N, C-alpha and C positions, 0 to 999 in steps of 0.2 A: 283105921282113919275110913273118911268116906266122900268122893266123887261126885261129881254133880257139874251139870253141865249147862252151860246157857245159850241159846239158844234169841234168834231172832225174829221180829213177827213172820218170815217165811222157811222157817226150821232150818237158817245156812247157823251151823256150834258157827257164834264169837269165842269162847274161852271155856277151858275148866279151874274148877272150886273143888281143890283141897282140903280137908278141914277136920279137926278133932274131935265136934263138934255139932250139934245143931242150928243150921243156917234158918235165919227167922225168911219167911217173906221177903221185909224185909232188907235183911240183907243180900240176898242176893237180885232183889229192885237193887239199892244201891251199886252192888257190884258190877251189872251188866250198864248203868246209864254214867260208869266207869270207864267200861270202852266205848260205850261208842261218843266218847267226849275225849279220849288220848289222845287224839289230837290237833286237839284248839290248844291256841295260844296259850299262853300264862301270861300272869304279871309277879312281880315283885309283891312283895309283904308290905315293904312301905310305900309304891305304887298305890297300892287298894285303902291305905290308913287312908294317903297324901288326894285322891279321890275321893273318899267317904267322907275326909273333913271338906273338900273344895263347895261338895255338894249338902253340906252340914246334917246329915247322918250322924258323921261322929262328932 
């Protein structure tokens, strides 16, 4: 098992990722984005669908 440390632009450690395989750059980017956005408000799937319908996107 390998460990990778994800840091922000200033070098501050954001999280440690343990995996059983190789992480791609895209995987590491996704994990960093998840960490950055973890405190953002969420909405339910039903509210998301209603919003997309009202906006004419689905």
